C-alpha positions as CSV (number, residue, x, y, z in Angstrom):
1,M,61.9,159.0,118.6
2,A,59.4,157.6,121.1
3,S,57.2,160.7,120.9
4,K,57.2,160.5,117.1
5,N,56.2,156.8,117.2
6,T,53.5,157.6,119.7
7,F,52.2,160.3,117.4
8,L,52.2,157.9,114.5
9,C,50.3,155.3,116.5
10,F,47.7,157.9,117.5
11,I,47.2,159.0,113.8
12,L,47.2,155.3,112.6
13,A,44.7,154.4,115.3
14,L,42.4,157.3,114.1
15,H,42.5,156.3,110.5
16,I,42.2,152.6,111.2
17,F,39.1,153.0,113.4
18,G,37.4,155.4,111.0
19,N,37.6,158.8,112.7
20,F,40.3,160.3,110.5
21,K,38.5,161.9,107.5
22,L,39.4,164.2,104.6
23,N,37.2,165.9,102.2
24,I,36.7,164.0,98.9
25,I,38.3,165.9,96.1
26,E,37.4,165.0,92.5
27,T,41.0,165.3,91.3
28,L,42.1,162.5,93.5
29,P,44.2,160.3,91.2
30,I,42.9,157.0,92.5
31,E,39.6,155.3,91.9
32,S,37.9,155.6,95.3
33,Y,38.4,157.2,98.6
34,A,39.1,155.0,101.6
35,D,40.2,155.3,105.2
36,N,43.3,153.2,104.8
37,F,46.1,152.8,102.4
38,G,49.1,150.5,102.1
39,I,52.0,150.0,99.6
40,I,53.6,146.7,98.6
41,L,56.8,146.7,96.5
42,D,56.9,143.1,95.1
43,A,60.6,142.8,94.2
44,G,61.0,140.0,91.7
45,S,64.0,139.0,89.7
46,S,63.1,141.0,86.5
47,S,61.1,143.9,88.0
48,T,59.6,145.5,91.1
49,K,55.8,145.6,91.0
50,I,54.3,148.6,92.7
51,R,50.9,148.0,94.3
52,I,48.9,150.6,96.2
53,Y,45.9,149.2,98.1
54,S,43.0,151.0,99.8
55,W,40.5,149.5,102.1
56,T,37.5,149.9,104.4
57,Y,36.1,147.3,106.8
58,G,33.5,144.9,105.6
59,P,31.6,141.9,107.1
60,E,33.2,140.3,110.2
61,N,35.6,143.4,110.4
62,V,37.6,142.0,107.4
63,P,39.3,144.6,105.2
64,A,37.7,145.1,101.8
65,F,40.7,145.8,99.6
66,I,40.9,147.7,96.3
67,E,44.1,147.7,94.2
68,E,44.2,151.4,93.4
69,F,47.4,151.4,91.4
70,Y,49.7,148.9,89.8
71,K,52.9,149.5,87.8
72,K,55.8,147.2,86.8
73,F,59.1,148.9,87.3
74,S,62.1,147.4,85.5
75,P,64.8,146.1,85.9
76,G,64.8,144.0,89.0
77,I,66.7,145.4,91.9
78,S,69.2,142.5,91.8
79,D,70.5,143.7,88.5
80,L,71.7,147.0,90.0
81,D,75.3,147.7,91.3
82,V,75.2,147.5,95.1
83,H,78.4,149.5,95.4
84,S,77.0,152.6,93.7
85,K,74.1,154.9,94.0
86,E,72.0,152.8,91.6
87,I,69.7,151.4,94.3
88,E,69.0,154.8,95.8
89,I,68.2,156.3,92.4
90,Y,66.0,153.2,91.6
91,L,64.0,153.6,94.9
92,R,63.8,157.4,94.5
93,E,62.1,156.9,91.2
94,I,59.6,154.3,92.7
95,I,58.8,156.7,95.6
96,S,58.3,159.5,93.2
97,I,55.7,157.4,91.3
98,I,53.9,156.6,94.5
99,E,53.9,160.2,95.6
100,Q,52.3,161.3,92.3
101,E,49.5,158.8,92.9
102,L,48.9,159.9,96.4
103,D,49.7,163.6,96.0
104,I,46.3,164.8,97.2
105,I,46.9,163.5,100.7
106,P,50.5,164.3,101.6
107,E,49.6,165.0,105.2
108,R,48.7,161.3,105.5
109,W,51.9,159.9,103.9
110,A,53.6,159.3,107.3
111,T,50.7,156.9,108.3
112,I,50.7,154.9,105.1
113,P,52.9,151.8,105.5
114,I,55.2,150.7,102.7
115,Y,56.7,147.2,102.4
116,F,59.5,146.0,100.3
117,M,59.2,142.2,99.8
118,A,61.6,140.2,97.7
119,T,60.8,136.7,96.4
120,A,62.4,133.5,95.0
121,G,64.8,135.3,92.6
122,M,66.5,137.1,95.5
123,R,66.6,133.9,97.6
124,L,68.7,132.2,94.9
125,L,71.5,134.9,95.1
126,D,74.5,134.4,97.3
127,E,74.4,135.7,100.9
128,D,76.9,138.6,100.4
129,T,74.9,140.0,97.4
130,T,71.5,139.8,99.1
131,G,72.9,141.3,102.3
132,A,74.3,144.3,100.4
133,I,71.1,144.8,98.5
134,M,68.9,144.7,101.6
135,T,71.2,146.9,103.6
136,S,70.9,149.6,100.8
137,V,67.2,149.1,100.6
138,N,66.7,149.6,104.4
139,Q,69.0,152.6,104.4
140,V,67.1,154.3,101.6
141,L,63.6,153.6,102.8
142,S,64.5,154.6,106.4
143,D,65.6,158.1,105.2
144,V,62.6,160.4,105.6
145,D,64.1,162.8,103.2
146,I,63.7,160.2,100.5
147,N,60.7,158.1,101.7
148,P,57.9,160.0,103.3
149,F,55.8,156.9,104.0
150,M,55.7,154.8,107.2
151,F,58.7,152.5,107.2
152,E,59.6,150.4,110.2
153,E,62.2,147.7,110.9
154,G,61.2,144.5,109.2
155,N,59.2,146.3,106.5
156,A,61.9,145.4,103.9
157,R,62.8,141.7,103.8
158,I,63.3,138.7,101.6
159,L,60.3,136.5,102.0
160,S,60.9,132.9,102.9
161,G,59.2,130.4,100.6
162,E,56.8,129.6,103.5
163,E,55.8,133.3,103.9
164,E,55.2,133.5,100.2
165,A,53.0,130.3,100.4
166,L,51.1,131.7,103.4
167,F,50.4,135.0,101.6
168,A,49.2,133.2,98.5
169,W,46.9,131.1,100.7
170,L,45.6,134.2,102.3
171,T,45.0,135.8,98.9
172,V,43.0,132.8,97.6
173,N,40.9,132.4,100.7
174,Y,40.3,136.1,101.0
175,F,38.9,136.2,97.4
176,N,36.8,133.2,98.2
177,N,35.2,135.2,101.1
178,Y,36.4,132.6,103.6
179,F,37.4,135.2,106.3
180,A,34.2,137.2,105.9
181,S,31.9,134.4,107.0
182,T,31.4,131.9,109.8
183,S,32.8,129.1,107.7
184,S,34.5,126.2,109.4
185,L,38.1,125.3,108.9
186,D,37.0,122.6,106.6
187,D,35.7,125.2,104.1
188,S,39.1,126.7,103.5
189,L,40.8,126.1,100.2
190,G,44.3,124.7,100.0
191,L,46.8,126.3,97.6
192,V,49.3,124.8,95.2
193,E,51.4,127.3,93.2
194,I,53.9,126.3,90.6
195,G,56.2,129.1,89.6
196,G,59.4,129.3,87.7
197,G,61.8,128.8,90.5
198,S,59.8,127.1,93.3
199,A,56.5,125.3,94.0
200,Q,54.4,126.1,97.1
201,I,51.7,124.2,99.0
202,A,49.6,125.7,101.8
203,F,46.5,124.3,103.6
204,I,44.8,123.8,106.9
205,P,45.1,120.1,107.7
206,E,42.7,118.1,109.9
207,D,45.7,116.5,111.7
208,P,48.1,118.3,114.1
209,I,51.0,120.1,112.4
210,Y,54.4,118.9,113.5
211,A,56.5,121.2,111.3
212,G,55.9,124.0,108.8
213,K,53.1,125.7,110.7
214,M,52.6,129.3,109.7
215,P,50.0,131.0,112.0
216,A,47.9,133.9,110.7
217,T,45.3,136.0,112.6
218,I,42.5,137.5,110.6
219,A,39.7,139.5,112.3
220,G,40.7,138.1,115.7
221,R,40.6,134.5,114.6
222,E,43.9,132.5,114.4
223,Y,44.5,130.0,111.5
224,G,47.2,127.3,111.7
225,V,48.4,126.9,108.1
226,Y,50.8,124.2,107.0
227,C,53.1,125.8,104.4
228,H,56.1,124.5,102.5
229,S,58.1,125.9,99.5
230,F,59.9,123.5,97.3
231,L,62.8,125.6,96.1
232,S,64.1,124.6,92.7
233,F,60.8,122.7,92.0
234,G,59.4,125.4,89.8
235,A,58.9,124.5,86.1
236,T,62.0,126.5,84.9
237,L,64.4,125.1,87.4
238,I,63.1,121.6,87.0
239,A,64.0,121.9,83.3
240,E,67.5,122.9,84.3
241,R,67.7,120.1,86.9
242,I,66.6,117.5,84.2
243,A,69.4,118.6,82.0
244,E,72.0,118.5,84.8
245,H,70.8,115.0,85.8
246,L,71.1,113.7,82.2
247,I,74.6,115.2,82.0
248,R,75.6,113.5,85.2
249,E,74.2,110.2,83.9
250,N,76.3,110.6,80.7
251,P,79.5,112.3,81.8
252,H,81.5,111.6,78.7
253,A,78.9,112.4,76.0
254,H,78.9,115.5,73.9
255,T,75.4,114.9,72.6
256,I,72.6,114.0,75.1
257,N,69.1,112.9,74.4
258,N,66.5,114.7,76.6
259,P,63.2,112.8,76.6
260,C,61.3,115.8,77.9
261,M,62.2,117.9,74.9
262,L,60.4,117.6,71.5
263,K,62.2,115.8,68.6
264,G,63.9,118.4,66.4
265,D,64.6,120.7,69.4
266,E,68.3,121.2,70.2
267,R,70.0,123.4,72.8
268,N,73.7,123.9,73.2
269,G,75.6,124.7,76.3
270,T,79.1,124.7,77.9
271,L,80.1,122.6,80.9
272,N,83.7,122.6,82.1
273,D,84.9,124.1,78.8
274,K,83.1,121.2,77.0
275,I,80.3,122.0,74.5
276,I,77.2,119.9,75.3
277,S,74.4,119.5,72.8
278,M,71.0,118.6,74.3
279,V,68.7,117.1,71.7
280,G,65.0,116.3,72.0
281,G,63.9,112.7,72.4
282,G,60.1,113.3,72.7
283,N,59.6,110.3,74.9
284,A,56.8,110.9,77.5
285,S,57.5,107.6,79.4
286,L,61.2,108.2,79.8
287,C,60.5,111.9,80.7
288,E,58.1,110.7,83.5
289,S,60.9,108.3,84.7
290,V,63.3,111.2,85.0
291,L,60.7,113.4,86.8
292,R,60.0,110.5,89.2
293,H,63.7,110.8,90.3
294,F,63.0,114.2,91.7
295,L,59.5,113.6,93.1
296,S,59.8,110.3,94.9
297,P,59.5,110.2,98.7
298,A,62.4,109.1,100.9
299,D,62.3,105.8,102.7
300,P,60.0,106.1,105.8
301,D,62.9,105.5,108.1
302,M,64.5,108.7,106.8
303,C,61.4,110.8,107.5
304,S,61.1,112.7,110.8
305,P,58.5,113.7,111.5
306,K,56.3,111.5,109.3
307,P,54.8,111.3,106.7
308,C,57.0,112.5,103.9
309,T,55.9,113.6,100.4
310,I,58.8,114.6,98.3
311,G,62.2,113.5,99.5
312,Q,62.4,114.0,103.2
313,V,59.9,116.8,103.3
314,Y,57.2,116.3,106.0
315,Q,53.6,117.1,105.2
316,P,50.4,116.3,107.1
317,P,47.9,114.4,104.9
318,V,45.7,116.6,102.7
319,K,42.7,114.1,102.9
320,D,39.6,115.6,101.2
321,R,40.8,119.3,101.3
322,K,39.9,121.1,98.1
323,F,42.9,123.0,96.4
324,F,43.1,125.9,94.1
325,T,45.9,126.4,91.6
326,F,46.5,129.1,89.1
327,G,49.3,130.5,86.9
328,L,51.3,127.9,85.0
329,T,48.7,125.1,85.6
330,Y,45.9,127.2,84.3
331,Y,47.6,128.3,81.1
332,L,49.0,124.8,80.5
333,A,45.5,123.3,80.9
334,K,44.1,126.0,78.7
335,D,46.6,125.2,75.9
336,F,45.6,121.5,76.2
337,A,41.9,122.3,76.4
338,T,41.4,120.2,79.5
339,I,39.5,122.7,81.7
340,T,35.8,122.0,82.3
341,G,33.1,124.6,82.7
342,D,33.3,124.6,86.5
343,D,37.0,125.3,86.4
344,S,37.8,121.7,87.2
345,L,40.7,120.1,85.4
346,T,40.5,116.8,83.7
347,W,43.9,115.5,85.0
348,Q,43.8,112.3,83.0
349,G,43.0,114.4,79.9
350,L,45.9,116.7,80.7
351,R,48.4,113.8,81.0
352,E,47.0,112.1,77.9
353,S,47.2,115.3,75.9
354,A,50.7,115.8,77.1
355,I,51.8,112.3,76.1
356,E,50.3,112.9,72.6
357,Y,52.0,116.3,72.5
358,C,55.4,115.0,73.5
359,G,55.3,112.8,70.4
360,K,55.1,115.7,68.0
361,N,58.0,117.3,66.1
362,Y,59.3,120.7,67.4
363,S,59.1,122.4,64.0
364,D,55.5,121.2,63.5
365,V,54.4,122.5,66.9
366,V,56.0,125.9,66.3
367,D,55.0,126.3,62.6
368,T,51.6,124.6,62.6
369,L,50.2,125.1,66.1
370,G,51.8,128.5,66.6
371,I,53.4,127.6,70.0
372,S,56.2,129.9,71.1
373,P,59.6,128.4,70.5
374,K,60.4,129.2,74.1
375,F,57.6,127.0,75.4
376,A,57.3,124.4,72.7
377,S,59.3,121.7,74.5
378,R,58.4,123.0,77.9
379,N,54.7,122.2,77.3
380,C,55.7,118.5,77.0
381,Q,57.7,118.6,80.3
382,D,55.2,120.7,82.2
383,G,52.2,118.7,81.0
384,L,53.7,115.6,82.5
385,Y,55.3,117.3,85.6
386,V,52.2,119.2,87.0
387,P,50.0,116.1,87.5
388,M,53.0,114.1,88.9
389,L,53.8,116.9,91.4
390,L,50.2,117.1,92.6
391,S,50.1,113.3,92.9
392,A,53.4,113.4,94.9
393,L,51.8,115.9,97.3
394,G,48.9,113.5,97.9
395,I,46.3,115.7,96.3
396,D,43.2,114.0,94.8
397,Y,42.8,115.3,91.3
398,D,39.0,115.6,91.8
399,N,39.6,118.1,94.6
400,V,41.6,120.6,92.4
401,I,40.1,123.8,91.1
402,V,42.2,125.6,88.4
403,G,41.6,129.1,87.2
404,K,42.8,132.7,87.1
405,Q,39.9,134.1,89.1
406,I,38.0,133.4,92.3
407,Q,34.6,134.9,92.8
408,G,35.3,137.2,89.8
409,Q,38.6,138.4,91.4
410,S,41.8,138.0,89.5
411,V,44.4,136.0,91.4
412,K,47.6,137.7,90.3
413,S,50.0,137.1,93.1
414,W,50.5,136.8,96.9
415,S,50.5,140.6,97.5
416,V,46.8,140.9,98.6
417,G,47.5,138.3,101.2
418,A,50.7,140.1,102.3
419,M,48.7,143.4,102.7
420,L,46.0,141.6,104.7
421,Y,48.6,139.9,106.9
422,E,50.5,143.2,107.6
423,E,47.4,145.3,108.1
424,E,46.0,142.9,110.6
425,R,49.4,142.9,112.4
426,L,49.4,146.7,112.6
427,R,45.8,146.8,113.7
428,Y,46.6,144.4,116.5
429,L,49.6,146.5,117.6
430,V,47.4,149.6,117.8
431,F,44.5,147.9,119.5
432,S,46.8,146.3,122.1
433,G,48.6,149.5,122.8
434,N,52.0,148.4,121.5
435,Q,54.0,150.9,119.6
436,V,54.0,150.6,115.8
């Protein structure tokens, strides 16, 4: 095994430092030829997204990534039976897809790292289920008769929320050319990401970091990034928590008024064999009051270390750091037409638009404005929640940039940052003489 790893390190060192070349063949099924390749399997709750990256080295020895291939493979791995061969069959199909894309260079497959990274959906499952899934994944990807790509211990894992935040931060700052310049730490962008299940914040603070520090080394320079993931603070789970809170506040009621839902909207559910009807109240002021219940900081005496932002969560002050946010916030602001030409968001305009929107009738919004029934009431809740969340995190609205692109690059997910982080780690191992 040691001799095999030594050989792989030797081959990896050759292709990393540019001496390992193949002839360019016109039938290569990817867009460009590069010295290096890596594979990320982004295992979400509803699908696994296959991403193949290539790269050469650009300014300051920072990798210049190209996403050569992308495919969404459904269903999510958590939907499979862990006590059967379903996971093996599932991963065999994914490996087959990747092999077809890289079929012109099979002699290099053993030097191309593959990573299986699961996110918030998997973190919400019980420990026995996640343990069984990850055991199966590791067994399959470790089998060289199934997986010909480079797979080492630790290449398959469930990302912590903080890892996901760090990778998203790396992605945003990579696209902003921060690592390929002599910029100071003050030039970095902070990140706020609001997903369905969780919300992440990541930034380099001016003050020392007492907790939540996630170091990353890019092109020989180390960055100390504060990262925190607020599990269950994503927009979808906040909607569920609002409903649960209202039910606890009205334990004997069969019909409950939800101020964060539009008037005319009604959802039925069952709790302890009792049918509960949740009806829209369309009251922005009361909705903000409910949201404040989740977003208020703890008493300072309950914070250690200090200061706290939400609940007892420590966070160093953000001060004048500029932040980038995308995804939900971008599409919400676009719906409310509150994005300016320079990708700034008029936060007061967003809140005012949300307050006005919350007063509308559900059927009018769906029939007249053409809003999807799925998101009709959610736009009311989210339009109020997003500004309140950023305010709770201490972020100055004037320092927030919202968009779906940075420097013309589409910000889709954390995966570019994950590839950058892992590639730099591998490069360090080879350079330092440690085994891969």
